[in-house]
C-alpha positions in Angstrom: -82.3 -69.8 42.1 -79.4 -67.2 42.3 -76.8 -69.1 42.9 -73.6 -67.4 43.5 -71.5 -67.5 40.1 -68.4 -66.2 42.5 -68.7 -69.4 45.0 -65.4 -71.5 44.9 -65.4 -75.3 44.2 -63.9 -75.6 47.8 -67.0 -73.5 49.4 -69.1 -75.7 46.8 -67.4 -78.8 48.2 -67.9 -77.7 52.1 -71.7 -77.3 51.6 -71.8 -80.4 49.7 -70.2 -82.0 52.6 -72.6 -80.7 55.0 -75.6 -81.6 53.1 -74.3 -85.2 53.0 -73.7 -85.2 56.7 -70.0 -85.8 56.0 -68.5 -82.3 58.6 -66.7 -83.1 61.3 -68.4 -82.1 64.7 -66.4 -79.0 65.1 -67.0 -78.1 60.9 -70.7 -78.5 62.0 -70.4 -76.3 64.8 -69.0 -73.7 62.7 -71.1 -74.3 59.6 -74.5 -73.9 61.7 -73.3 -70.9 63.1 -72.9 -69.4 59.8 -75.9 -70.8 59.0 -77.6 -68.5 61.7 -76.0 -65.4 61.3 -76.0 -65.2 57.5 -79.1 -65.3 56.1 -77.7 -65.0 52.2 -75.0 -67.8 52.8 -78.9 -69.4 54.4 -80.5 -69.1 50.9 -77.6 -70.3 49.3 -77.5 -73.7 50.8 -81.4 -74.1 50.3 -80.5 -73.3 46.4 -77.8 -75.9 46.4 -80.0 -78.7 48.5 -82.7 -77.8 45.9 -80.4 -78.2 43.3 -79.2 -81.6 44.3 -82.4 -83.5 46.0 -85.0 -81.3 43.9 -85.4 -82.3 41.0 -85.5 -85.8 39.6 -82.9 -87.5 37.8 -84.9 -87.9 34.3 -85.8 -84.4 34.8 -82.5 -82.7 34.9 -80.8 -85.1 32.2 -83.1 -83.7 29.7 -82.9 -80.3 30.6 -79.0 -80.4 30.7 -79.4 -81.9 27.0 -81.6 -79.4 26.2 -79.2 -76.3 27.3 -76.6 -78.4 25.4 -78.4 -78.3 22.3 -79.4 -74.6 22.5 -83.0 -75.3 21.8 -84.6 -72.1 23.3 -86.4 -72.7 26.8 -90.1 -73.1 27.0 -92.5 -74.8 29.0 -94.4 -77.6 27.4 -97.2 -79.3 28.4 -97.9 -83.0 27.6 -100.4 -84.7 29.3 -98.7 -88.2 29.0 -95.5 -87.0 31.0 -95.5 -86.3 34.7 -95.3 -82.3 35.6 -92.2 -81.4 37.2 -92.9 -78.9 40.1 -89.6 -78.0 42.0 -88.2 -75.8 39.8 -89.7 -74.3 36.4 -87.6 -75.3 33.2 -86.1 -72.1 32.9 -85.1 -71.9 36.4 -83.5 -75.0 36.3 -81.8 -74.6 32.8 -79.9 -71.5 34.6 -78.9 -73.6 37.3 -77.5 -76.2 35.0 -75.5 -73.8 33.0 -73.6 -72.7 36.4 -72.9 -75.7 37.4 -71.6 -76.3 34.0 -69.8 -73.4 34.0 -68.5 -74.7 37.6 -67.1 -77.6 35.8 -69.9 -80.0 36.5 -68.0 -80.0 39.7 -70.7 -82.3 41.6 -70.5 -84.9 38.8 -67.2 -84.7 36.9 -64.7 -82.6 39.0 -64.5 -84.4 42.1 -60.6 -85.4 42.0 -59.1 -81.4 41.2 -56.3 -80.6 43.4 -58.3 -78.7 45.1 -61.5 -80.9 45.7 -58.5 -82.9 47.1 -57.7 -80.6 49.4 -61.0 -79.5 50.5 -61.9 -83.7 51.4 -58.9 -84.3 53.4 -57.4 -81.0 55.3 -58.7 -80.5 58.8 -56.0 -78.2 60.7 -53.6 -79.2 63.3 -55.5 -79.6 66.8 -52.3 -77.9 68.7 -50.8 -79.0 71.9 -51.8 -78.9 75.2 -52.4 -75.6 76.7 -50.5 -75.1 80.1 -49.2 -72.4 81.5 -47.2 -73.7 83.9 -43.8 -72.6 82.6 -43.7 -68.6 82.8 -41.0 -69.1 79.9 -43.5 -70.4 77.7 -46.0 -68.4 78.5 -46.3 -66.3 75.3 -45.9 -69.1 73.4 -48.8 -71.3 75.2 -51.3 -67.7 75.3 -51.1 -68.1 71.6 -51.7 -72.1 71.4 -55.0 -70.5 73.1 -55.6 -68.4 70.1 -54.7 -71.1 67.7 -57.4 -74.0 69.1 -59.8 -70.9 69.3 -59.3 -70.5 65.3 -57.8 -67.2 65.7 -55.4 -67.6 63.5 -53.3 -64.6 62.8 -53.5 -63.2 66.1 -52.0 -66.7 67.4 -49.2 -65.9 64.6 -48.7 -62.5 65.8 -47.5 -63.8 69.0 -45.1 -66.4 67.5 -43.2 -64.3 65.0 -41.6 -62.5 67.8 -40.3 -65.6 69.7 -39.3 -67.2 66.2 -37.2 -64.4 65.8 -34.9 -65.0 68.3 -35.2 -68.4 67.5 -35.1 -69.0 63.9 -34.4 -72.9 63.9 -37.2 -73.8 66.2 -39.6 -76.5 64.9 -42.2 -75.9 66.8 -42.6 -72.5 66.2 -42.0 -72.7 62.3 -44.3 -75.9 62.0 -47.2 -74.3 64.1 -46.8 -70.9 62.3 -46.9 -72.5 58.9 -50.0 -74.3 60.5 -51.8 -71.2 61.4 -51.4 -69.8 58.2 -52.4 -73.0 56.3 -55.9 -73.5 58.5 -56.0 -69.2 58.0 -56.6 -69.9 54.1 -53.2 -68.4 53.2 -51.2 -71.5 51.9 -48.6 -69.8 49.8 -47.5 -68.1 53.4 -47.7 -71.8 55.0 -45.0 -73.3 52.6 -42.0 -71.5 53.7 -42.7 -72.2 57.2 -43.7 -75.8 57.2 -41.0 -76.8 54.3 -38.1 -75.5 56.4 -39.6 -77.9 59.3 -38.7 -80.8 56.9 -35.2 -80.1 56.3 -34.7 -79.8 60.0 -32.8 -82.6 61.9 -35.3 -82.3 64.5 -38.2 -85.7 63.8 -41.2 -84.0 66.4 -42.9 -82.4 63.9 -41.2 -83.6 60.6 -43.9 -86.3 59.8 -46.7 -83.6 60.0 -44.9 -81.4 58.2 -44.5 -83.2 54.9 -48.4 -84.8 55.2 -49.3 -80.3 55.8 -47.0 -79.1 53.2 -48.6 -81.4 50.4 -51.8 -80.1 51.3 -50.4 -77.0 50.8 -48.9 -77.4 47.5 -52.9 -79.2 46.5 -53.8 -76.0 47.3 -51.9 -73.9 44.9 -52.0 -76.6 42.0 -48.8 -78.2 42.6 -49.8 -81.7 42.3 -45.8 -83.1 41.4 -44.9 -81.3 45.0 -47.7 -82.6 46.8 -47.1 -86.3 45.5 -43.2 -85.5 46.6 -44.1 -84.3 50.2 -47.0 -86.5 50.7 -44.7 -89.6 49.8 -42.5 -88.8 52.8 -45.4 -88.7 55.4 -46.6 -92.3 57.1 -49.7 -90.5 58.1 -52.4 -93.0 56.9 -54.8 -90.3 55.0 -51.5 -89.7 52.6 -52.1 -92.8 51.2 -55.8 -92.3 50.6 -54.8 -88.5 48.8 -52.5 -89.9 46.6 -54.5 -92.6 45.4 -57.4 -90.0 44.9 -54.9 -88.2 42.8 -53.9 -91.1 40.8 -57.5 -91.2 39.5 
């Protein structure tokens, strides 16, 4: 087994959610498409499945204890003990070392800011796309890109509109949402923060929620809590509760 040591906790959490059948229908479709088209990714997922389900708990515990004690790794045959045939001792110990290096993610590190973000974040679904108004054609054309997850194209179409209407809450909110959905939380924060300062209420509640999540992604827990406390979205309470654990 050759687990990718550069894999982030967010990626590990996403794979774990897939294995535990916790992805949304949309997330599952994207994940399965990636499995189909990316053999390396598929192998990583299978390795993680093996690690999670292919090793009996007793065997993993014994091997982790051995790893901690720094005892030379060797296979010892004992007729009185059952043989574990899922992975050989050495490979399992290497896998255990990777888990420990990542902070024992599955077992002891489930409530880090980034893992909470990965668990709760789903992109804003966007607005219904209608082309009935020629004045709003560019906006809704970009919304089509946004809903197709082509976030950067959507941003490139919305930005010129924002130049003419810098205080438009809708444009600021969806540009911020698009950046966050594209994994650019630092770029998202100024736009979402601006929406929370407007008098308009249409997107303010959602802006506080996603701004809190964006701060979680950059490990600023205090600002995350501050903004989530201003949001009345039910999920905000769950996130705040997890951050207190």
